[in-house]
C-alpha positions as CSV (number, residue, x, y, z in Angstrom):
1,M,7.7,-22.7,7.6
2,K,10.6,-23.6,5.1
3,V,13.8,-21.3,5.9
4,V,16.5,-20.3,4.1
5,K,19.4,-19.0,5.3
6,G,22.6,-17.2,3.7
7,L,20.9,-15.4,1.2
8,S,23.8,-13.2,1.0
9,S,23.6,-11.4,-2.6
10,A,19.6,-10.7,-3.7
11,V,18.7,-8.9,-6.4
12,L,14.7,-7.1,-6.2
13,L,13.9,-5.3,-9.3
14,T,10.8,-3.1,-9.4
15,L,9.1,-1.4,-12.2
16,L,6.3,1.0,-10.9
17,L,5.0,3.7,-12.7
18,G,7.8,3.1,-15.7
19,S,11.2,3.8,-13.0
20,A,13.6,1.2,-11.7
21,S,15.0,0.3,-8.2
22,A,17.1,-2.4,-7.4
23,V,18.0,-3.0,-3.8
24,Y,20.9,-5.6,-2.8
25,A,21.5,-6.9,0.2
26,D,24.9,-7.4,1.7
27,E,24.5,-9.2,5.1
28,V,23.7,-12.9,5.6
29,Q,20.1,-12.4,6.9
30,E,17.6,-15.1,7.5
31,Y,14.2,-15.1,5.4
32,A,11.2,-17.3,5.4
33,L,10.6,-17.7,1.9
34,D,7.7,-20.0,1.1
35,T,5.3,-17.3,4.0
36,M,2.2,-16.4,1.2
37,V,0.8,-12.6,1.2
38,V,-1.5,-11.1,-0.8
39,T,-1.4,-7.4,0.4
40,A,1.8,-5.9,-1.9
41,T,0.6,-7.2,-4.6
42,R,-3.2,-7.9,-4.7
43,T,-2.6,-11.3,-5.4
44,E,-0.8,-14.5,-3.8
45,K,2.5,-14.6,-4.0
46,T,5.0,-15.9,-1.3
47,V,7.6,-13.2,0.0
48,Q,10.7,-14.8,-1.8
49,D,8.4,-13.6,-5.4
50,T,7.0,-10.2,-3.4
51,P,8.4,-6.8,-4.9
52,A,8.0,-5.0,-1.5
53,N,9.6,-4.7,2.1
54,V,7.0,-7.1,3.8
55,T,6.9,-7.6,7.7
56,V,4.1,-10.7,7.9
57,I,3.0,-11.4,12.1
58,T,1.9,-14.5,11.9
59,Q,-0.8,-15.9,14.9
60,K,2.1,-17.7,17.3
61,E,3.7,-14.6,17.4
62,L,0.9,-12.7,18.2
63,K,-0.2,-15.3,21.5
64,D,3.8,-16.1,22.2
65,S,4.8,-11.7,22.6
66,G,2.3,-11.7,24.7
67,Y,0.8,-8.1,23.7
68,Q,-2.8,-6.8,24.8
69,S,-3.5,-5.1,21.5
70,V,-3.1,-5.3,18.0
71,F,-1.7,-1.8,17.9
72,Q,1.2,-3.0,20.5
73,A,2.1,-5.9,18.6
74,V,2.4,-3.9,15.3
75,R,4.1,-1.4,16.8
76,E,7.3,-3.3,18.5
77,L,7.7,-6.8,15.7
78,S,7.3,-5.1,12.6
79,Q,9.3,-1.5,14.1
80,A,7.0,0.9,12.8
81,N,7.2,4.6,14.6
82,C,3.9,5.2,16.1
83,H,1.7,8.4,18.1
84,T,-0.2,7.3,20.4
85,Y,-1.9,8.5,24.1
86,Q,-1.3,5.4,26.0
87,E,0.8,2.1,25.6
88,D,-2.2,0.0,24.2
89,G,-2.7,2.6,21.3
90,G,-6.4,3.5,23.1
91,D,-7.9,6.1,21.4
92,Y,-9.2,8.9,23.2
93,G,-12.3,10.6,21.7
94,G,-11.1,12.7,18.7
95,M,-7.3,12.0,20.0
96,M,-6.8,8.5,17.9
97,S,-3.6,6.5,18.4
98,R,-2.0,5.7,15.0
99,I,0.9,3.7,13.3
100,R,3.5,5.6,11.3
101,V,4.7,3.4,8.5
102,R,8.1,5.1,7.0
103,G,7.2,8.0,9.9
104,I,4.7,9.7,7.1
105,D,1.3,10.4,9.6
106,D,-2.2,9.9,8.7
107,G,-0.4,8.1,5.6
108,T,-1.0,4.6,6.8
109,L,-4.2,2.7,5.3
110,V,-5.6,-0.1,7.7
111,L,-7.5,-2.8,6.0
112,V,-9.8,-5.3,8.2
113,N,-9.7,-8.6,5.5
114,G,-8.8,-6.0,2.4
115,N,-11.9,-3.6,3.4
116,P,-10.0,-0.2,4.8
117,S,-11.4,1.4,7.6
118,N,-9.7,4.6,7.6
119,Y,-12.0,7.6,8.6
120,M,-10.4,10.6,6.5
121,N,-7.0,9.3,6.7
122,H,-7.0,8.3,11.0
123,A,-7.3,4.3,11.5
124,T,-8.0,2.5,14.6
125,L,-6.0,-1.1,14.9
126,N,-8.2,-1.8,18.0
127,T,-11.3,-2.9,16.4
128,V,-10.4,-6.8,16.1
129,P,-9.7,-9.1,19.2
130,M,-6.2,-10.7,19.1
131,D,-7.5,-14.2,19.3
132,Q,-9.5,-13.4,16.4
133,I,-6.7,-13.1,14.2
134,E,-4.7,-15.3,11.7
135,K,-2.1,-12.7,10.5
136,I,-1.4,-9.3,9.5
137,E,0.8,-8.9,6.7
138,I,2.4,-5.2,6.7
139,V,3.9,-3.5,3.7
140,K,6.1,-0.7,4.2
141,G,6.9,2.0,1.4
142,S,4.2,3.5,-0.8
143,N,1.4,1.8,-1.9
144,S,-0.3,4.2,-4.0
145,V,-1.0,2.8,-6.8
146,L,-2.7,-0.2,-5.7
147,Y,-4.6,1.3,-2.9
148,G,-4.8,5.3,-3.2
149,P,-3.7,8.5,-1.5
150,Q,-4.2,6.8,1.8
151,A,-1.3,4.3,1.6
152,M,1.3,6.7,0.9
153,G,3.4,5.0,4.3
154,G,2.6,1.3,3.8
155,V,-0.6,-0.6,4.3
156,I,-1.3,-3.0,7.0
157,N,-4.2,-5.6,6.2
158,I,-5.4,-7.7,9.6
159,I,-6.6,-11.3,8.7
160,T,-8.6,-13.0,11.1
161,K,-9.8,-16.4,11.6
162,R,-12.1,-17.9,8.7
163,P,-14.6,-21.4,8.8
164,S,-12.8,-23.8,7.9
165,K,-14.7,-27.4,7.3
166,T,-13.6,-29.7,10.2
167,G,-17.3,-31.4,11.4
168,A,-16.7,-30.2,14.8
169,V,-18.2,-26.8,17.0
170,T,-15.1,-26.0,19.1
171,G,-14.3,-22.7,21.0
172,S,-12.3,-21.4,24.3
173,V,-12.4,-19.3,27.1
174,I,-10.4,-16.7,28.4
175,G,-8.9,-15.2,31.6
176,G,-6.5,-13.1,33.1
177,I,-5.5,-11.0,35.7
178,G,-3.1,-9.1,35.6
179,S,-0.9,-6.1,36.9
180,N,-2.3,-3.5,34.8
181,K,-5.4,-5.6,33.0
182,K,-8.5,-7.5,33.5
183,L,-9.8,-9.7,30.9
184,A,-12.5,-12.3,29.8
185,G,-13.9,-13.8,26.4
186,A,-15.2,-16.8,24.7
187,N,-14.8,-18.2,21.2
188,V,-16.7,-20.9,19.0
189,Q,-15.6,-22.0,15.5
190,T,-18.4,-24.2,13.8
191,D,-18.0,-24.9,9.5
192,V,-19.6,-21.5,8.4
193,L,-19.1,-19.6,11.6
194,N,-16.3,-17.9,13.7
195,V,-17.4,-15.4,16.7
196,G,-15.9,-14.2,19.5
197,Y,-15.7,-12.0,21.8
198,K,-13.7,-9.8,24.5
199,K,-14.1,-7.6,27.1
200,T,-11.2,-6.1,29.8
201,W,-10.7,-3.7,32.0
202,N,-7.7,-1.4,32.6
203,K,-6.5,-0.4,36.1
204,D,-6.4,3.2,37.0
205,F,-2.8,4.7,35.1
206,N,-2.4,8.2,37.1
207,D,0.6,10.5,36.4
208,A,0.6,9.7,32.9
209,V,2.7,12.6,32.0
210,L,5.1,13.6,34.4
211,P,6.3,17.1,35.1
212,G,9.6,18.8,33.5
213,N,12.8,19.7,35.5
214,T,10.8,23.1,36.4
215,G,7.9,21.3,38.0
216,L,5.4,22.2,35.8
217,G,3.6,21.2,32.9
218,T,0.5,18.9,31.8
219,A,-1.1,16.2,34.4
220,I,-3.4,13.2,33.2
221,N,-4.7,10.4,34.7
222,I,-6.8,7.6,33.0
223,K,-9.1,6.4,35.2
224,D,-12.1,3.5,34.7
225,K,-10.8,1.9,31.4
226,S,-12.7,-0.3,29.8
227,S,-13.4,-2.2,26.1
228,D,-16.2,-4.6,24.3
229,Q,-14.8,-6.4,21.5
230,F,-16.9,-8.3,19.2
231,Y,-16.5,-10.2,16.2
232,L,-17.5,-12.8,13.4
233,D,-17.1,-14.5,10.3
234,A,-19.8,-16.5,8.1
235,Q,-19.2,-18.6,5.3
236,L,-22.1,-17.6,3.4
237,A,-21.2,-19.6,-0.2
238,K,-18.0,-21.4,-1.3
239,D,-16.6,-18.4,-2.0
240,L,-18.7,-15.5,0.2
241,T,-17.9,-14.2,3.5
242,F,-19.6,-12.2,5.9
243,S,-17.8,-9.8,8.3
244,W,-18.8,-7.9,11.5
245,G,-16.9,-6.0,14.1
246,R,-17.3,-4.0,17.0
247,N,-15.3,-2.2,19.2
248,H,-16.6,-0.3,22.2
249,S,-14.7,1.4,24.9
250,E,-15.2,3.7,27.7
251,V,-12.4,6.1,29.5
252,K,-12.5,8.9,32.3
253,Y,-9.6,11.5,31.1
254,Q,-8.5,13.6,34.6
255,T,-6.3,17.0,33.4
256,G,-4.5,19.8,35.0
257,S,-1.4,21.1,35.4
258,Y,1.8,20.2,37.4
259,K,2.6,23.5,39.9
260,N,6.0,22.2,42.0
261,F,6.0,18.8,40.8
262,V,1.9,18.5,42.4
263,P,-0.2,17.5,39.8
264,V,-3.9,19.7,40.6
265,M,-6.0,18.4,38.8
266,N,-9.0,21.0,37.5
267,K,-10.9,18.8,34.2
268,L,-12.3,15.5,33.4
269,S,-14.4,13.9,31.1
270,Q,-16.0,11.0,29.9
271,Y,-14.5,9.9,26.6
272,N,-16.9,7.2,24.7
273,S,-15.7,5.2,21.6
274,T,-18.1,2.8,18.9
275,Y,-16.4,1.3,16.0
276,N,-18.4,-0.9,13.4
277,S,-17.4,-2.9,10.4
278,Y,-19.1,-4.7,8.3
279,A,-17.8,-6.4,5.1
280,L,-18.8,-9.0,2.3
281,A,-15.6,-10.5,0.2
282,Y,-16.5,-13.0,-2.6
283,D,-13.3,-14.6,-3.4
284,N,-13.2,-17.0,-6.4
285,K,-9.4,-18.4,-7.3
286,N,-11.0,-20.2,-9.8
287,A,-12.4,-17.6,-12.1
288,G,-9.8,-15.2,-10.4
289,W,-13.0,-13.1,-9.4
290,K,-12.3,-11.0,-6.4
291,A,-14.4,-8.2,-4.9
292,V,-15.2,-6.9,-1.3
293,L,-18.2,-4.4,-0.7
294,G,-17.5,-2.2,3.3
295,Y,-19.3,-0.3,5.7
296,N,-17.2,1.4,8.5
297,T,-18.7,3.5,11.1
298,M,-17.6,6.2,13.9
299,D,-18.4,7.3,17.2
300,L,-16.5,9.0,18.8
301,S,-17.9,11.5,22.0
302,C,-16.4,12.9,25.0
303,L,-18.5,14.3,27.7
304,P,-17.3,16.9,30.2
305,L,-18.0,16.0,33.8
306,K,-15.8,18.6,35.5
307,G,-15.2,21.3,33.2
308,G,-14.3,21.4,29.5
309,S,-16.5,21.1,26.5
310,Y,-18.8,18.6,24.4
311,S,-17.4,17.2,21.1
312,K,-18.4,14.1,19.6
313,Y,-17.4,13.2,16.7
314,D,-19.6,10.6,13.4
315,G,-18.0,9.2,10.5
316,Y,-18.4,6.2,7.9
317,N,-16.2,5.2,5.3
318,A,-18.5,3.1,2.3
319,N,-16.6,1.1,-0.4
320,F,-16.1,-1.3,-3.3
321,D,-13.3,-2.7,-4.6
322,L,-13.3,-5.8,-7.6
323,Q,-11.0,-6.9,-9.4
324,K,-10.4,-9.9,-11.9
325,K,-6.9,-11.8,-12.7
326,F,-5.9,-13.5,-15.8
327,N,-3.6,-16.6,-15.5
328,L,-1.2,-15.7,-18.9
329,K,1.6,-18.1,-20.2
330,N,4.6,-18.7,-18.5
331,N,3.1,-18.4,-15.2
332,D,2.4,-14.6,-16.1
333,S,-0.3,-13.1,-14.6
334,L,-2.6,-10.0,-15.0
335,I,-4.9,-7.9,-12.7
336,F,-7.5,-5.3,-13.5
337,G,-9.1,-3.4,-10.8
338,V,-11.2,-1.0,-9.8
339,N,-12.1,1.4,-6.4
340,V,-15.1,3.6,-5.2
341,N,-15.2,4.9,-1.6
342,R,-17.2,7.1,0.2
343,E,-16.2,9.0,3.2
344,S,-17.9,11.3,5.7
345,M,-17.3,12.7,8.8
346,E,-19.3,15.3,11.2
347,T,-18.0,17.1,13.5
348,Q,-19.6,18.8,16.9
349,T,-17.8,21.2,18.7
350,T,-18.3,25.1,19.7
351,V,-19.3,24.5,16.0
352,F,-20.9,22.1,13.1
353,N,-18.7,21.0,10.7
354,K,-19.5,18.4,8.1
355,A,-16.1,16.9,5.7
356,G,-16.6,14.3,3.1
357,R,-14.9,13.0,0.2
358,N,-15.4,10.6,-2.9
359,S,-12.5,8.6,-4.7
360,F,-12.5,7.0,-7.8
361,S,-9.3,4.7,-9.0
362,A,-8.3,2.3,-11.3
363,Y,-5.4,-0.1,-11.5
364,Q,-3.5,-3.0,-13.1
365,S,-0.6,-5.0,-12.2
366,W,1.4,-7.1,-14.4
367,D,3.5,-9.8,-13.4
368,V,6.5,-10.8,-15.9
369,H,8.7,-13.9,-15.4
370,T,11.6,-13.6,-17.4
371,S,14.2,-16.3,-19.0
372,L,16.2,-15.6,-16.0
373,G,13.7,-16.6,-14.0
374,M,13.1,-13.1,-12.3
375,C,9.5,-11.9,-11.4
376,I,8.9,-8.6,-12.8
377,P,6.0,-6.8,-11.2
378,V,4.8,-3.8,-13.6
379,M,2.1,-1.8,-11.8
380,L,0.2,1.0,-12.7
381,L,-2.3,3.5,-12.2
382,N,-5.3,4.9,-14.7
């Protein structure tokens, strides 16, 4: 990777919805300018030409970091704010951990290969096994112009490994035993297929919340936590790829209260979470056409084993995105696109509730290269 040092005076000019802003850097920093990103402008560009605050977490960084979940990696390596119920960002029924880019709750859009995986503004990052990820692009700041209202704080795009023409069948088997968890998994890659599976068992986590100075407060124990992750990428044609991912987790959640610093537990619940993601992606770089058809489902439940109450959440997200890139003179380019999305959520607690929404948007992005060698993206929402 090419690294440029000593960039002491960088001026980044961005026109967004008719307004202009300038960013000036006084400190000498280190920039990797040749890294290619696609999320910020919906077209492939180097970091140098991208008019946004972009963080790229590479496959090597994920491997070297030692983190056991995408949630942990994004939180630490991008320095993002988060809301979590445990260190690994696990979900407990309707209690969903989430990243807050720019500190905006329910304002971060999570994509997997460009396919939105949010459910009524909530999103989970742990549907894809770590060893199936090629890189993660994080765009900080509002991207509603290109991605809709769920991207008020930013966008996280998880890009998975794609099948590559090597003429060989390769694979790997992983396993580990640590102080907090055990894991096992396998991965197989061919010219047209990339498939993987990972199983994780977590050690019981008692006293997840400690009492206050008065010796009182809520007491929580997390027991018998395990998860299964499947992922598949299949190259159906030269420019057509099918992806499927599934994450299923189970955990027992014990709650009570502290009395004189001693936990007294009185409730025990079983939380089950299942996420499925299906996506059909078409990307013809020569013709400039790109399309994503996605469908995601969520099934969350809380089963009371001792005390407590029953709850269940069923939801889905259907999405279609189509865009066309036109190459103009002087390396200028123009993108037109449309997006159609349908979300639905059914909630069963003491009462039944069903909510849903439909959204439609059209967008365009125009990259203009000036005589000074600057690239000025102009993005308008129709």
